[in-house]
ZAKOL-524779 format. One record per residue: residue number from 1; residue in one letter; chain; x, y, z of N, C-alpha, C, CB in turn. Coordinates in Angstrom, 3 decimals, always signed. Glycine has a CB too. Example, Ala and Ser with C-alpha at 12.3 -4.5 7.8 and 13.67 -1.06 7.14 Angstrom:
<nodes>
1  A  A  +13.190  -5.690  +7.800  +12.300  -4.500  +7.800  +13.200  -3.300  +7.800  +11.308  -4.473  +9.046 .
2  S  A  +12.850  -2.250  +7.080  +13.670  -1.060  +7.140  +12.900  +0.030  +7.870  +14.084  -0.598  +5.725 .
</nodes>
This chain:
<nodes>
1  M  A  +0.835  -1.205  +0.000  +0.000  +0.000  +0.000  +0.869  +1.254  +0.000  -0.944  +0.006  +1.220 .
2  D  A  +1.906  +1.252  +0.860  +2.835  +2.381  +0.947  +3.493  +2.686  -0.391  +3.902  +2.100  +1.988 .
3  I  A  +3.925  +1.619  -1.092  +4.614  +1.772  -2.380  +3.679  +2.384  -3.406  +5.144  +0.415  -2.885 .
4  T  A  +2.407  +1.925  -3.419  +1.415  +2.456  -4.359  +1.176  +3.943  -4.113  +0.089  +1.680  -4.240 .
5  L  A  +1.064  +4.337  -2.848  +0.851  +5.752  -2.512  +2.036  +6.599  -2.942  +0.610  +5.920  -1.005 .
6  R  A  +3.258  +6.074  -2.734  +4.449  +6.809  -3.149  +4.481  +7.005  -4.659  +5.708  +6.080  -2.691 .
7  R  A  +4.122  +5.945  -5.389  +4.106  +6.036  -6.856  +3.084  +7.066  -7.327  +3.793  +4.662  -7.480 .
8  L  A  +1.895  +7.067  -6.701  +0.863  +8.044  -7.064  +1.321  +9.470  -6.758  -0.446  +7.741  -6.317 .
9  A  A  +2.008  +9.646  -5.635  +2.517  +10.975  -5.263  +3.533  +11.465  -6.281  +3.152  +10.943  -3.861 .
10  R  A  +4.428  +10.542  -6.726  +5.428  +10.922  -7.736  +4.769  +11.296  -9.048  +6.422  +9.785  -7.964 .
11  L  A  +3.763  +10.506  -9.446  +3.045  +10.772  -10.689  +2.350  +12.126  -10.617  +2.022  +9.658  -10.976 .
12  G  A  +1.709  +12.394  -9.465  +1.036  +13.685  -9.274  +2.015  +14.838  -9.343  +0.304  +13.714  -7.940 .
13  A  A  +3.193  +14.676  -8.748  +4.222  +15.726  -8.785  +4.682  +15.974  -10.201  +5.419  +15.349  -7.907 .
14  G  A  +4.822  +14.887  -10.977  +5.254  +15.020  -12.379  +4.246  +15.796  -13.198  +5.474  +13.647  -13.005 .
15  V  A  +2.944  +15.489  -13.001  +1.889  +16.209  -13.728  +1.891  +17.671  -13.323  +0.499  +15.579  -13.460 .
16  L  A  +2.073  +17.958  -12.023  +2.103  +19.330  -11.541  +3.243  +20.114  -12.168  +2.226  +19.354  -10.030 .
17  V  A  +4.415  +19.497  -12.278  +5.570  +20.177  -12.879  +5.287  +20.521  -14.329  +6.832  +19.302  -12.780 .
18  V  A  +4.678  +19.590  -15.078  +4.361  +19.842  -16.480  +3.369  +20.992  -16.603  +3.796  +18.577  -17.142 .
19  V  A  +2.329  +21.002  -15.727  +1.334  +22.072  -15.752  +1.972  +23.408  -15.411  +0.192  +21.769  -14.779 .
20  L  A  +2.807  +23.427  -14.364  +3.458  +24.674  -13.962  +4.404  +25.175  -15.032  +4.213  +24.483  -12.657 .
21  A  A  +5.116  +24.268  -15.694  +6.039  +24.678  -16.752  +5.285  +25.375  -17.863  +6.806  +23.473  -17.308 .
22  G  A  +4.073  +24.920  -18.149  +3.261  +25.557  -19.184  +2.801  +26.937  -18.781  +2.066  +24.705  -19.507 .
23  C  A  +2.790  +27.218  -17.450  +2.365  +28.540  -16.977  +3.495  +29.551  -17.017  +1.821  +28.443  -15.566 .
24  S  A  +4.706  +29.106  -17.238  +5.845  +30.013  -17.260  +5.818  +30.869  -18.502  +7.152  +29.241  -17.184 .
25  A  A  +6.069  +32.158  -18.353  +6.117  +33.039  -19.525  +7.199  +32.577  -20.468  +6.359  +34.501  -19.112 .
26  G  A  +8.234  +31.988  -19.908  +9.315  +31.505  -20.745  +8.912  +30.344  -21.625  +10.464  +31.107  -19.899 .
27  A  A  +7.808  +29.690  -21.284  +7.379  +28.543  -22.067  +7.009  +28.924  -23.476  +6.220  +27.869  -21.407 .
28  G  A  +6.699  +30.201  -23.697  +6.400  +30.649  -25.040  +5.057  +30.164  -25.537  +7.467  +30.203  -25.970 .
29  Q  A  +4.182  +29.736  -24.639  +2.888  +29.223  -25.061  +1.756  +30.160  -24.665  +2.652  +27.849  -24.471 .
30  Q  A  +2.078  +31.353  -24.187  +1.038  +32.267  -23.762  +1.182  +33.598  -24.471  +1.077  +32.461  -22.254 .
31  D  A  +0.032  +34.267  -24.646  +0.079  +35.624  -25.181  +0.624  +36.545  -24.103  -1.328  +36.096  -25.662 .
32  P  A  +1.187  +37.704  -24.490  +1.639  +38.658  -23.490  +0.448  +39.232  -22.740  +2.458  +39.781  -24.140 .
33  P  A  +0.684  +39.899  -21.601  -0.421  +40.492  -20.852  -1.209  +41.477  -21.702  +0.101  +41.188  -19.606 .
34  E  A  -2.444  +41.740  -21.275  -3.349  +42.656  -21.981  -2.668  +43.981  -22.302  -4.607  +42.909  -21.147 .
35  G  A  -2.809  +44.435  -23.519  -2.233  +45.721  -23.916  -0.788  +45.632  -24.357  -2.336  +46.686  -22.789 .
36  Q  A  -0.222  +44.449  -24.312  +1.179  +44.268  -24.692  +1.247  +43.932  -26.171  +1.857  +43.155  -23.841 .
37  P  A  +2.161  +44.535  -26.932  +2.224  +44.247  -28.360  +2.685  +42.830  -28.630  +3.145  +45.224  -29.050 .
38  S  A  +2.136  +42.241  -29.676  +2.595  +40.910  -30.066  +3.598  +41.053  -31.190  +1.411  +40.004  -30.496 .
39  S  A  +4.268  +39.945  -31.512  +5.287  +40.013  -32.541  +4.691  +40.198  -33.925  +6.131  +38.772  -32.511 .
40  S  A  +3.353  +40.027  -34.065  +2.736  +40.228  -35.367  +2.555  +41.717  -35.663  +1.389  +39.507  -35.433 .
41  S  A  +2.629  +42.570  -34.616  +2.574  +44.008  -34.844  +3.810  +44.613  -34.193  +1.249  +44.640  -34.270 .
42  P  A  +4.878  +44.814  -34.960  +6.152  +45.252  -34.394  +6.020  +46.510  -33.543  +7.143  +45.497  -35.500 .
43  E  A  +6.684  +46.509  -32.405  +6.650  +47.638  -31.490  +7.826  +48.557  -31.778  +6.674  +47.161  -30.022 .
44  T  A  +7.810  +49.700  -31.141  +8.956  +50.590  -31.298  +10.142  +49.968  -30.605  +8.665  +52.003  -30.731 .
45  G  A  +11.337  +50.328  -31.001  +12.550  +49.694  -30.499  +12.813  +49.934  -29.035  +13.708  +50.162  -31.271 .
46  S  A  +13.813  +49.255  -28.537  +14.166  +49.338  -27.125  +14.973  +50.590  -26.822  +14.946  +48.107  -26.705 .
47  G  A  +15.542  +51.202  -27.861  +16.346  +52.404  -27.677  +17.755  +52.099  -27.214  +15.685  +53.318  -26.692 .
48  M  A  +18.138  +50.816  -27.123  +19.476  +50.472  -26.661  +20.407  +50.243  -27.842  +19.435  +49.229  -25.767 .
49  E  A  +21.672  +50.500  -27.610  +22.692  +50.259  -28.632  +23.159  +48.816  -28.536  +23.892  +51.238  -28.471 .
50  I  A  +23.197  +48.131  -29.661  +23.675  +46.747  -29.688  +24.938  +46.735  -30.534  +22.582  +45.751  -30.262 .
51  A  A  +26.063  +46.488  -29.887  +27.372  +46.600  -30.551  +27.512  +45.666  -31.746  +28.480  +46.311  -29.559 .
52  H  A  +27.098  +44.428  -31.597  +27.234  +43.434  -32.665  +25.909  +42.707  -32.867  +28.363  +42.421  -32.337 .
53  P  A  +24.937  +43.366  -33.530  +23.629  +42.726  -33.708  +23.709  +41.421  -34.483  +22.687  +43.667  -34.414 .
54  K  A  +22.859  +40.488  -34.088  +22.786  +39.174  -34.727  +21.420  +38.996  -35.375  +23.053  +38.042  -33.703 .
55  D  A  +21.348  +38.107  -36.366  +20.069  +37.786  -36.997  +19.834  +36.283  -36.886  +20.044  +38.248  -38.490 .
56  A  A  +19.184  +35.895  -35.794  +18.950  +34.475  -35.534  +17.927  +33.879  -36.497  +18.482  +34.278  -34.101 .
57  A  A  +17.159  +34.735  -37.164  +16.149  +34.236  -38.106  +16.741  +33.968  -39.489  +15.000  +35.236  -38.223 .
58  A  A  +18.029  +34.294  -39.696  +18.655  +34.137  -41.014  +19.128  +32.713  -41.288  +19.824  +35.080  -41.138 .
59  V  A  +19.089  +31.859  -40.265  +19.514  +30.459  -40.444  +18.399  +29.533  -39.970  +20.842  +30.164  -39.663 .
60  D  A  +18.507  +28.272  -40.325  +17.551  +27.285  -39.831  +17.633  +27.275  -38.307  +17.837  +25.857  -40.427 .
61  V  A  +16.484  +27.256  -37.666  +16.437  +27.359  -36.206  +17.242  +26.254  -35.514  +14.994  +27.310  -35.734 .
62  C  A  +17.345  +25.083  -36.129  +18.113  +23.994  -35.514  +19.616  +24.144  -35.729  +17.653  +22.661  -36.070 .
63  D  A  +20.030  +25.216  -36.427  +21.454  +25.529  -36.558  +21.902  +26.565  -35.522  +21.752  +26.041  -37.970 .
64  L  A  +20.972  +27.015  -34.669  +21.312  +28.039  -33.674  +22.209  +27.503  -32.555  +20.043  +28.611  -33.072 .
65  L  A  +22.142  +26.211  -32.302  +22.978  +25.618  -31.254  +24.007  +24.707  -31.912  +22.112  +24.825  -30.215 .
66  P  A  +25.287  +25.107  -31.909  +26.323  +24.265  -32.512  +26.395  +22.896  -31.837  +27.686  +24.959  -32.428 .
67  E  A  +26.862  +21.908  -32.573  +26.924  +20.533  -32.057  +27.757  +20.425  -30.781  +27.497  +19.606  -33.117 .
68  E  A  +28.916  +21.130  -30.763  +29.769  +21.054  -29.566  +29.093  +21.694  -28.354  +31.119  +21.740  -29.830 .
69  A  A  +28.257  +22.725  -28.604  +27.514  +23.369  -27.513  +26.460  +22.411  -26.966  +26.848  +24.687  -27.998 .
70  A  A  +25.777  +21.698  -27.862  +24.767  +20.720  -27.440  +25.401  +19.641  -26.563  +24.086  +20.075  -28.672 .
71  T  A  +26.562  +19.160  -26.982  +27.274  +18.138  -26.205  +27.620  +18.672  -24.818  +28.560  +17.687  -26.942 .
72  S  A  +28.085  +19.915  -24.756  +28.448  +20.541  -23.486  +27.239  +20.698  -22.559  +29.085  +21.901  -23.740 .
73  L  A  +26.066  +20.859  -23.152  +24.837  +21.022  -22.369  +24.238  +19.681  -21.937  +23.811  +21.803  -23.176 .
74  G  A  +24.791  +18.584  -22.472  +24.290  +17.259  -22.119  +23.074  +16.831  -22.913  +23.962  +17.219  -20.675 .
75  V  A  +22.880  +17.466  -24.087  +21.763  +17.075  -24.951  +22.311  +16.559  -26.276  +20.789  +18.271  -25.185 .
76  Q  A  +21.458  +15.908  -27.044  +21.881  +15.352  -28.316  +22.189  +16.459  -29.322  +20.808  +14.418  -28.868 .
77  Q  A  +23.070  +16.168  -30.270  +23.525  +17.183  -31.215  +22.450  +17.604  -32.204  +24.718  +16.677  -31.965 .
78  Q  A  +21.516  +16.723  -32.501  +20.441  +17.048  -33.439  +19.200  +17.488  -32.681  +20.118  +15.841  -34.341 .
79  G  A  +18.674  +18.659  -33.046  +17.453  +19.156  -32.430  +16.238  +18.838  -33.285  +17.551  +20.655  -32.195 .
80  E  A  +15.069  +19.016  -32.695  +13.818  +18.763  -33.415  +13.054  +20.069  -33.582  +12.948  +17.714  -32.669 .
81  K  A  +12.675  +20.355  -34.818  +11.985  +21.603  -35.144  +10.515  +21.525  -34.748  +12.116  +21.915  -36.642 .
82  S  A  +9.998  +22.646  -34.246  +8.583  +22.741  -33.883  +8.148  +24.195  -34.066  +8.331  +22.253  -32.403 .
83  T  A  +6.982  +24.538  -33.542  +6.487  +25.912  -33.631  +6.388  +26.486  -32.236  +5.113  +25.975  -34.348 .
84  N  A  +6.905  +27.699  -32.059  +6.807  +28.409  -30.794  +5.639  +29.372  -30.918  +8.145  +29.160  -30.437 .
85  N  A  +4.632  +29.201  -30.077  +3.437  +30.038  -30.178  +3.516  +31.292  -29.322  +2.222  +29.243  -29.787 .
86  L  A  +4.716  +31.786  -29.072  +4.903  +33.006  -28.298  +4.068  +34.123  -28.904  +6.393  +33.406  -28.246 .
87  A  A  +3.110  +34.618  -28.145  +2.238  +35.711  -28.576  +1.540  +35.389  -29.891  +3.040  +36.999  -28.717 .
88  G  A  +1.311  +34.107  -30.143  +0.624  +33.710  -31.362  +1.443  +33.901  -32.611  -0.634  +34.462  -31.492 .
89  S  A  +2.760  +34.046  -32.452  +3.606  +34.364  -33.600  +3.845  +33.174  -34.517  +4.924  +34.895  -33.125 .
90  G  A  +3.802  +31.967  -33.962  +4.045  +30.781  -34.769  +5.442  +30.722  -35.356  +3.049  +30.712  -35.866 .
91  T  A  +6.422  +31.315  -34.662  +7.798  +31.282  -35.150  +8.403  +29.905  -34.895  +8.650  +32.385  -34.473 .
92  P  A  +9.393  +29.518  -35.702  +9.995  +28.196  -35.501  +10.822  +28.141  -34.216  +10.873  +27.829  -36.699 .
93  A  A  +10.853  +26.962  -33.629  +11.673  +26.695  -32.447  +12.395  +25.383  -32.695  +10.806  +26.636  -31.128 .
94  C  A  +13.484  +25.173  -31.963  +14.181  +23.890  -32.054  +14.473  +23.418  -30.636  +15.503  +24.007  -32.900 .
95  T  A  +14.219  +22.143  -30.380  +14.415  +21.574  -29.054  +15.423  +20.431  -29.126  +13.075  +21.082  -28.466 .
96  W  A  +16.407  +20.512  -28.246  +17.419  +19.453  -28.114  +17.136  +18.722  -26.813  +18.894  +20.036  -28.137 .
97  E  A  +17.118  +17.399  -26.869  +16.804  +16.605  -25.685  +17.998  +15.775  -25.243  +15.612  +15.698  -25.957 .
98  S  A  +18.027  +15.463  -23.952  +19.034  +14.519  -23.455  +18.691  +13.139  -24.010  +19.088  +14.503  -21.874 .
99  R  A  +19.610  +12.204  -23.927  +19.386  +10.865  -24.508  +18.137  +10.197  -23.936  +20.605  +9.969  -24.261 .
100  E  A  +17.864  +10.443  -22.664  +16.679  +9.848  -22.044  +15.428  +10.664  -22.366  +16.866  +9.743  -20.520 .
101  G  A  +15.623  +11.828  -22.990  +14.488  +12.684  -23.346  +13.907  +13.446  -22.176  +13.415  +11.862  -23.966 .
102  K  A  +14.672  +13.531  -21.079  +14.140  +14.186  -19.878  +14.485  +15.668  -19.804  +14.660  +13.492  -18.644 .
103  T  A  +15.732  +16.031  -20.109  +16.129  +17.432  -20.113  +15.939  +17.980  -21.527  +17.612  +17.605  -19.631 .
104  K  A  +15.309  +19.151  -21.621  +15.041  +19.750  -22.932  +15.531  +21.191  -22.960  +13.532  +19.690  -23.265 .
105  V  A  +16.247  +21.538  -24.037  +16.753  +22.899  -24.255  +16.178  +23.386  -25.582  +18.340  +22.944  -24.261 .
106  S  A  +15.491  +24.524  -25.555  +14.888  +25.064  -26.773  +15.406  +26.463  -27.064  +13.364  +25.084  -26.653 .
107  L  A  +15.577  +26.766  -28.351  +15.917  +28.112  -28.801  +14.912  +28.520  -29.869  +17.386  +28.181  -29.347 .
108  S  A  +14.518  +29.792  -29.842  +13.562  +30.277  -30.834  +13.707  +31.785  -31.010  +12.120  +29.919  -30.422 .
109  P  A  +13.870  +32.270  -32.261  +13.913  +33.713  -32.478  +12.514  +34.315  -32.320  +14.485  +34.034  -33.878 .
110  A  A  +12.462  +35.533  -31.834  +11.186  +36.244  -31.694  +11.302  +37.580  -32.410  +10.804  +36.450  -30.184 .
111  P  A  +11.122  +37.593  -33.753  +11.248  +38.838  -34.505  +10.120  +39.809  -34.178  +11.266  +38.549  -35.999 .
112  G  A  +10.419  +41.098  -34.284  +9.418  +42.126  -34.027  +9.155  +42.377  -32.557  +8.148  +41.756  -34.687 .
113  R  A  +9.970  +41.819  -31.693  +9.753  +41.955  -30.247  +11.018  +42.522  -29.610  +9.374  +40.581  -29.598 .
114  S  A  +10.849  +43.457  -28.677  +12.005  +44.032  -28.002  +11.938  +43.744  -26.507  +12.084  +45.548  -28.254 .
115  I  A  +13.029  +44.013  -25.828  +13.111  +43.775  -24.382  +12.106  +44.644  -23.621  +14.541  +44.052  -23.874 .
116  R  A  +11.690  +45.749  -24.261  +10.732  +46.663  -23.635  +9.426  +45.952  -23.286  +10.450  +47.848  -24.560 .
117  T  A  +9.075  +44.950  -24.076  +7.869  +44.153  -23.831  +7.862  +43.631  -22.401  +7.777  +42.979  -24.828 .
118  Y  A  +9.014  +43.184  -21.939  +9.110  +42.587  -20.605  +9.356  +43.639  -19.536  +10.221  +41.548  -20.569 .
119  R  A  +10.140  +44.652  -19.851  +10.396  +45.712  -18.869  +9.108  +46.406  -18.443  +11.371  +46.738  -19.439 .
120  Q  A  +8.210  +46.621  -19.387  +6.971  +47.339  -19.083  +6.042  +46.544  -18.179  +6.251  +47.689  -20.362 .
121  H  A  +6.219  +45.230  -18.139  +5.316  +44.382  -17.354  +6.068  +43.505  -16.358  +4.489  +43.506  -18.280 .
122  K  A  +7.231  +43.964  -15.907  +8.060  +43.105  -15.053  +7.406  +42.739  -13.731  +9.363  +43.778  -14.778 .
123  S  A  +6.481  +43.576  -13.249  +5.803  +43.269  -11.989  +4.883  +42.049  -12.111  +4.997  +44.479  -11.524 .
124  E  A  +4.585  +41.641  -13.337  +3.696  +40.508  -13.548  +4.428  +39.162  -13.513  +2.983  +40.664  -14.868 .
125  Y  A  +5.760  +39.209  -13.388  +6.548  +37.979  -13.356  +7.060  +37.702  -11.949  +7.723  +38.068  -14.337 .
126  V  A  +6.905  +36.474  -11.498  +7.411  +36.053  -10.190  +8.933  +36.066  -10.208  +6.880  +34.642  -9.815 .
127  D  A  +9.486  +35.677  -11.350  +10.940  +35.604  -11.521  +11.317  +36.549  -12.664  +11.419  +34.120  -11.818 .
128  Y  A  +11.932  +37.695  -12.322  +12.329  +38.673  -13.339  +13.732  +39.180  -13.027  +11.318  +39.859  -13.402 .
129  K  A  +14.628  +39.065  -14.019  +16.007  +39.553  -13.866  +16.492  +40.077  -15.194  +16.952  +38.436  -13.343 .
130  E  A  +17.412  +41.043  -15.147  +18.089  +41.505  -16.351  +19.589  +41.389  -16.127  +17.683  +42.971  -16.706 .
131  F  A  +20.304  +40.910  -17.138  +21.751  +40.743  -17.047  +22.311  +40.669  -18.454  +22.129  +39.472  -16.227 .
132  E  A  +23.606  +40.415  -18.577  +24.244  +40.304  -19.887  +24.884  +38.940  -20.071  +25.291  +41.398  -20.066 .
133  I  A  +24.867  +38.481  -21.319  +25.575  +37.269  -21.700  +26.395  +37.609  -22.941  +24.583  +36.068  -21.966 .
134  S  A  +27.701  +37.470  -22.840  +28.612  +37.757  -23.960  +28.380  +39.140  -24.565  +28.453  +36.700  -25.043 .
135  G  A  +28.049  +40.117  -23.724  +27.845  +41.492  -24.181  +26.442  +41.799  -24.677  +28.802  +41.791  -25.260 .
136  Y  A  +25.527  +40.831  -24.620  +24.145  +41.037  -25.070  +23.213  +41.099  -23.862  +23.702  +39.905  -26.040 .
137  S  A  +22.248  +42.024  -23.905  +21.270  +42.138  -22.822  +20.325  +40.946  -22.843  +20.475  +43.455  -22.938 .
138  V  A  +19.974  +40.486  -21.642  +19.080  +39.336  -21.488  +18.057  +39.663  -20.412  +19.875  +38.037  -21.125 .
139  V  A  +16.821  +39.248  -20.644  +15.792  +39.350  -19.612  +15.293  +37.945  -19.304  +14.613  +40.283  -20.066 .
140  Q  A  +15.273  +37.624  -18.016  +14.742  +36.342  -17.541  +13.370  +36.649  -16.972  +15.693  +35.652  -16.460 .
141  A  A  +12.315  +36.081  -17.567  +10.952  +36.417  -17.155  +10.108  +35.153  -17.084  +10.317  +37.438  -18.129 .
142  N  A  +9.728  +34.776  -15.864  +8.936  +33.561  -15.657  +7.795  +33.841  -14.695  +9.818  +32.414  -15.122 .
143  R  A  +6.642  +33.290  -14.977  +5.465  +33.495  -14.125  +5.438  +32.535  -12.931  +4.192  +33.326  -14.949 .
144  V  A  +6.287  +31.511  -12.985  +6.392  +30.543  -11.895  +7.865  +30.434  -11.519  +5.799  +29.140  -12.303 .
145  K  A  +8.167  +30.275  -10.238  +9.562  +30.154  -9.811  +10.222  +28.972  -10.499  +9.655  +30.000  -8.283 .
146  P  A  +11.344  +29.186  -11.187  +12.033  +28.090  -11.875  +12.376  +26.922  -10.964  +13.288  +28.601  -12.508 .
147  S  A  +12.721  +27.201  -9.709  +13.088  +26.129  -8.773  +11.902  +25.227  -8.453  +13.646  +26.724  -7.480 .
148  E  A  +10.680  +25.757  -8.597  +9.484  +24.972  -8.322  +8.927  +24.323  -9.593  +8.420  +25.852  -7.676 .
149  A  A  +9.069  +25.026  -10.718  +8.523  +24.526  -11.982  +9.464  +23.557  -12.680  +8.215  +25.682  -12.904 .
150  G  A  +10.767  +23.692  -12.404  +11.740  +22.873  -13.115  +11.926  +23.330  -14.545  +11.320  +21.427  -13.093 .
151  S  A  +11.589  +24.591  -14.799  +11.757  +25.163  -16.136  +12.132  +26.629  -16.010  +10.467  +25.000  -16.981 .
152  C  A  +12.771  +27.161  -17.051  +13.197  +28.560  -17.013  +13.266  +29.109  -18.434  +14.572  +28.705  -16.304 .
153  G  A  +12.752  +30.317  -18.609  +12.793  +30.978  -19.906  +13.458  +32.337  -19.812  +11.394  +31.123  -20.470 .
154  M  A  +14.204  +32.688  -20.842  +14.849  +33.997  -20.912  +14.997  +34.409  -22.366  +16.227  +33.977  -20.207 .
155  F  A  +15.196  +35.719  -22.588  +15.281  +36.267  -23.935  +16.535  +37.110  -24.089  +14.038  +37.100  -24.257 .
156  L  A  +17.320  +36.812  -25.094  +18.520  +37.587  -25.399  +18.198  +38.580  -26.513  +19.701  +36.654  -25.810 .
157  V  A  +18.678  +39.828  -26.366  +18.446  +40.861  -27.379  +19.482  +40.689  -28.487  +18.523  +42.302  -26.755 .
158  A  A  +19.062  +40.071  -29.586  +19.965  +39.833  -30.718  +20.134  +41.097  -31.563  +19.437  +38.681  -31.592 .
159  Q  A  +19.057  +41.838  -31.712  +19.065  +43.138  -32.388  +17.890  +43.926  -31.838  +18.977  +42.991  -33.963 .
160  E  A  +17.746  +45.180  -32.271  +16.765  +46.058  -31.639  +15.357  +45.462  -31.608  +16.733  +47.379  -32.358 .
161  K  A  +14.943  +44.819  -32.666  +13.593  +44.248  -32.698  +13.622  +42.736  -32.931  +12.762  +44.925  -33.790 .
162  Q  A  +14.561  +42.079  -32.293  +14.589  +40.613  -32.350  +15.190  +40.060  -31.064  +15.397  +40.121  -33.581 .
163  L  A  +14.412  +39.236  -30.397  +14.885  +38.521  -29.221  +15.061  +37.061  -29.596  +13.902  +38.681  -28.021 .
164  V  A  +15.864  +36.351  -28.826  +15.987  +34.906  -28.998  +15.665  +34.275  -27.649  +17.429  +34.491  -29.508 .
165  Q  A  +14.660  +33.414  -27.661  +14.222  +32.754  -26.439  +15.038  +31.486  -26.188  +12.727  +32.420  -26.519 .
166  S  A  +15.474  +31.335  -24.946  +16.105  +30.100  -24.495  +15.221  +29.551  -23.385  +17.595  +30.336  -24.000 .
167  F  A  +14.783  +28.307  -23.559  +13.876  +27.714  -22.569  +14.338  +26.311  -22.223  +12.420  +27.687  -23.095 .
168  V  A  +14.414  +26.022  -20.928  +14.898  +24.721  -20.450  +13.849  +24.073  -19.550  +16.241  +24.879  -19.687 .
169  T  A  +13.650  +22.780  -19.749  +12.780  +21.979  -18.886  +13.587  +20.817  -18.322  +11.528  +21.460  -19.666 .
170  L  A  +13.513  +20.642  -17.012  +14.255  +19.574  -16.331  +13.349  +18.391  -16.011  +14.896  +20.106  -15.042 .
171  P  A  +13.930  +17.190  -15.835  +13.129  +16.050  -15.403  +12.666  +16.224  -13.960  +13.926  +14.751  -15.550 .
172  V  A  +11.579  +15.564  -13.619  +10.969  +15.696  -12.289  +11.972  +15.479  -11.162  +9.826  +14.711  -12.142 .
173  E  A  +12.836  +14.471  -11.311  +13.767  +14.150  -10.220  +14.817  +15.230  -9.971  +14.461  +12.850  -10.516 .
174  Q  A  +14.968  +16.176  -10.915  +15.949  +17.247  -10.729  +15.331  +18.556  -10.248  +16.682  +17.490  -12.019 .
175  V  A  +13.998  +18.617  -10.193  +13.320  +19.835  -9.754  +13.693  +20.143  -8.312  +11.786  +19.696  -9.898 .
176  G  A  +14.136  +21.377  -8.076  +14.555  +21.794  -6.742  +15.994  +21.455  -6.424  +13.673  +21.175  -5.723 .
177  K  A  +16.636  +20.655  -7.284  +18.038  +20.277  -7.069  +18.967  +20.937  -8.080  +18.192  +18.762  -7.143 .
178  T  A  +18.470  +21.132  -9.300  +19.267  +21.729  -10.378  +18.598  +23.020  -10.818  +19.424  +20.745  -11.585 .
179  D  A  +19.391  +24.036  -11.117  +18.856  +25.323  -11.558  +18.660  +25.305  -13.078  +19.803  +26.486  -11.140 .
180  P  A  +17.403  +25.308  -13.560  +17.181  +25.281  -14.998  +17.671  +26.554  -15.697  +15.711  +25.077  -15.281 .
181  C  A  +17.714  +27.667  -14.945  +18.137  +28.944  -15.540  +19.622  +28.938  -15.894  +17.841  +30.100  -14.580 .
182  S  A  +20.427  +28.208  -15.127  +21.860  +28.164  -15.443  +22.079  +27.459  -16.775  +22.651  +27.449  -14.319 .
183  L  A  +21.259  +26.466  -17.076  +21.354  +25.752  -18.349  +20.846  +26.628  -19.500  +20.554  +24.432  -18.286 .
184  A  A  +19.792  +27.385  -19.264  +19.261  +28.302  -20.289  +20.281  +29.394  -20.611  +17.929  +28.942  -19.815 .
185  R  A  +20.964  +29.894  -19.575  +22.016  +30.904  -19.787  +23.176  +30.316  -20.568  +22.519  +31.460  -18.442 .
186  K  A  +23.567  +29.101  -20.202  +24.694  +28.450  -20.858  +24.402  +28.210  -22.340  +25.022  +27.124  -20.162 .
187  A  A  +23.159  +27.840  -22.662  +22.776  +27.611  -24.061  +22.981  +28.882  -24.886  +21.302  +27.144  -24.154 .
188  L  A  +22.611  +30.030  -24.329  +22.796  +31.302  -25.040  +24.283  +31.653  -25.147  +22.032  +32.439  -24.322 .
189  R  A  +25.008  +31.490  -24.041  +26.434  +31.836  -24.034  +27.231  +31.013  -25.040  +27.013  +31.637  -22.641 .
190  L  A  +26.892  +29.727  -25.164  +27.638  +28.851  -26.058  +27.222  +28.975  -27.524  +27.473  +27.432  -25.616 .
191  S  A  +26.100  +29.633  -27.779  +25.599  +29.678  -29.154  +25.618  +31.049  -29.813  +24.223  +29.170  -29.179 .
192  V  A  +25.495  +32.133  -29.045  +25.291  +33.462  -29.650  +26.413  +33.865  -30.618  +25.175  +34.509  -28.553 .
193  S  A  +27.638  +33.512  -30.340  +28.745  +33.907  -31.219  +28.666  +33.240  -32.590  +30.074  +33.566  -30.564 .
194  S  A  +27.941  +32.121  -32.684  +27.846  +31.399  -33.961  +26.711  +31.912  -34.850  +27.649  +29.916  -33.700 .
195  W  A  +25.833  +32.753  -34.306  +24.702  +33.259  -35.098  +25.200  +34.269  -36.127  +23.628  +33.908  -34.179 .
196  P  A  +24.553  +34.363  -37.289  +24.994  +35.313  -38.309  +24.802  +36.767  -37.886  +24.249  +35.062  -39.598 .
197  D  A  +25.692  +37.640  -38.314  +25.575  +39.060  -38.034  +24.382  +39.640  -38.786  +26.871  +39.800  -38.417 .
198  A  A  +23.754  +40.625  -38.168  +22.596  +41.273  -38.791  +23.055  +42.282  -39.821  +21.712  +41.958  -37.733 .
</nodes>
């Protein structure tokens, strides 16, 4: 009886993590808050200077993460293409999985969107931070605490009106033990230099 209850508890925790991960703004499956521009109607720029702008949309989305970077992240070298429904944009995304398929790293360009989208609504995110990776501004914006959800999303400013989303999902057994945001940051750090110049 004890073993059955433990198994049910684990299963319930796994379902909860999946549901919570879908609630994260970083998941890219939700529209922005009311009144926020979507990528289908380009907003005015962020007003920031970008020393070396990149164009992540100029290459196949599964070429955004070099093979050696994927290996370093502990995921397979070949990613799988899908659609990122961030703000209903339907932009392509690519997801690289660990061999067991438990850890997932996704990258997706978000054209027509600037960091201002998140700055204007930062109070709506439980987890909000701004920092730099390899000289590029990044905003980490999640509606659920990454340590509880086992997932983390962030956006790197590739050029004035193009962000690149990095999103990581961890297996249930690593939730609360491993920081998904450190893996999302590492994915951007290891890949941004390989993206084509704008």
